N, C-alpha and C positions, 0 to 999 in steps of 0.2 A: 300627256307634252300639252305645252299652252300654244296655242294658238291666239296669235292679237291680228287679228285684217285692219293692215294702215291704209287710210284712205286716203284717194290721190290730193294732194297737196296740202296734204299733214303734216307739222312738224314732227319731228323723229322725238324729241324731247318729249313731247306730249305723249307719242306711241309707246314712249320707253317709261316713263310716269304708269302709263295704263297697265303696260308687263308688269312692272314693280307690284300694282297694289294687287294684278292678280295672281302673282307668285304668293305676295302674302297670303292673301285668303286661301291656298289650297293647304298652306302649314307646308312646304314642302319640306325646309328646311330643320323646322321642327322634329318631322318624323325619321330625317337622315341624322341628326342629333339625338335623337333616342335611340336608333340603332346601331349607332357607333358600338356600343358598350351594352352587355345584355344584363338587366337587373334582374334577379330572384324575384319572383310574384310575394312572398313573407318580405324581404327588402322593399319593396313599393309599398305595398301594405302599412308598412310600419312607417315609413314618411308619410304616408296619407295621414296615418292617425294622429302622428307628430305634429302637423299643420293643421289637422283640423282642431286639437286641445288648443294649438297655439292661437287662433282665431276665437274659439269660445272663450280661452281665457282675456282676452281683446274686451270682445262684448261685454262679459262681466264689468270688466271695469271700466267701460263705457258708461253703463249702466249704474253702475254704483258710483262713480265720483264722476 
């Protein structure tokens, strides 16, 4: 649970902005989206390998040309 202390006379927009920033830093939405559906470990590893090979291919292209 996020607790945002609001100071006396503080603008509500500023407090809301602090809440949103703190909410983003806790990565709550990311974990909720990940929990929406189950991905098998083998599928996750495969996706990670595909992403790594894509990044490696980009880096080698950058070095060559």
